[in-house]
Every structure is written in structure tokens, then in C-alpha cells.
N, C-alpha and C positions, 0 to 999 in steps of 0.2 A: 563702705565697699559696695560697688555697683553690681547688680545681679548679672550673671552671664547669660541667663535665658531671656529671650524677648518677651515682652509683655503680651504680645498678640501671638496666638498659635499659628494663624494663617491670615495674613494681611489681605484685605479685600475679598475674603472668602465668604461663604454663606454663614448665616447665623445658625446655631444648633436647631435642628428640626426643619430647616428650610432647604430649598433646592438651589444649586448654583446655576446661574445663567451664563453659559460659556459665550464669549464674544463671537457674534456672527452665527450663532446657532439657536436652536429652539430647545426648550425644556420638553423632554419626551413626555407625552400624555397631558401636557397643559393645553387646555382649550381645544383639544382635538377629540373626535369621537373615538370610542373604543372599537377596535377592529377585532373581529373574530372570523375564523374560517367557516365557510358553508359546508365543508367536507371534512369533518374531523375523522381521524382514523384510530383504530385500536393499536396501541404500541406497548411493548414490554421493554424492560431495561436490563436488568442484571443477569448476566450469564458468566459464570466463573469456571475456569479450567485449571486444574493443578496437575502437573506431571511429576511423578516421582519414580523411584527405581523399579517398582514392580508393576507400574501401570499409570493410569490417568483417572482423575475424578472430575466429573462435570456436575455443576449445580446451577439452578436457575430459580428465581423467584417466580411466583404464580400470579403476579398482579398484572392486569391489563388496564391501561389508562385510555380513556376515550376523551380526546382533547386534553383538558387539564384536570379531568375528573377520574379518580380512581374507581372504575366502575366494575370490572370483572376481577374476582379474587381467586379463581380456580382455573387458570389457563395453564395447560401443559406446553412447555417450550423446549422440551428435550425429546428427541426421537431416537429410539434404538433401531438401527438399520440391520445390524447383525452382531455377532459376538465381538467384532473388532471395530465397529463404527457406530458413533453416536453423534447426532446433529443437535446443536443448541442454537437458538435464534433469539435475537433481540431486534428491536425496531418494529416495523409494521407487521402485525400478526397475520394479515391476509397473505403476505409473502410466505410466511412459515407454513400456512395451511396449503398454499399452492405447491410449495416444494414438497411437503409431506405427501400430497397426492401423487406427484410425479415419482417420488422415491418408492412409495408402496406399489405403484404399478410396475415399476421396473424390477423390484425385488421379487 
């Protein structure tokens, strides 16, 4: 009885542990210099908001990444404006600092 499965998983594909060279394209990072930005920024990621019957809960992590390095471990990214308003920010931390200054001046 002949097997129903082909003997090759991926015909003309890469060998395990190697990269696939797509026709007409280049393998990313192969024989090219590593590119890095000259102007890394501090960024934050996770902000979570949950709405429920009696209110809202906001939570954010305190990690600030500088480029690809987790550098700052105690950044606040939630701002209480008043009893009804809280601002949470992800992304560029300098934008959050700028908005914080404007909000505090106006309050």
C-alpha cells in the first residue's frame, strides 16, 4: 500500500536551519550592514483599560524601552487629571511628557 503523505514536506524549500532565497529577492540581513537609528526614542507599550458596570480600570506597565534596550523600569504612564479623567499613554514617552505639561497647566 502506497503512503498518502508525500516524502518531502516542502519541495524545493530550504533545509532545516537555513534561509529561503525567494526568486528575484534578497535574503534580509545577508551580506548587508546592520542598520541602527541615530536617534532612538524612549517608548512604552502596554496600556489596558477595562470598562465595567460601576466604572473603569486603567493599568499600564512601567517599562521604558530605549531603542531595543529595556532601559527605564519605573516610568509612570498614567495621569489622573481629575476625579472623572485619567490619561494613559503608550508610544513615545516624550509625547506623554509634553501632554502632561499642557494638561497640568490647563487644570
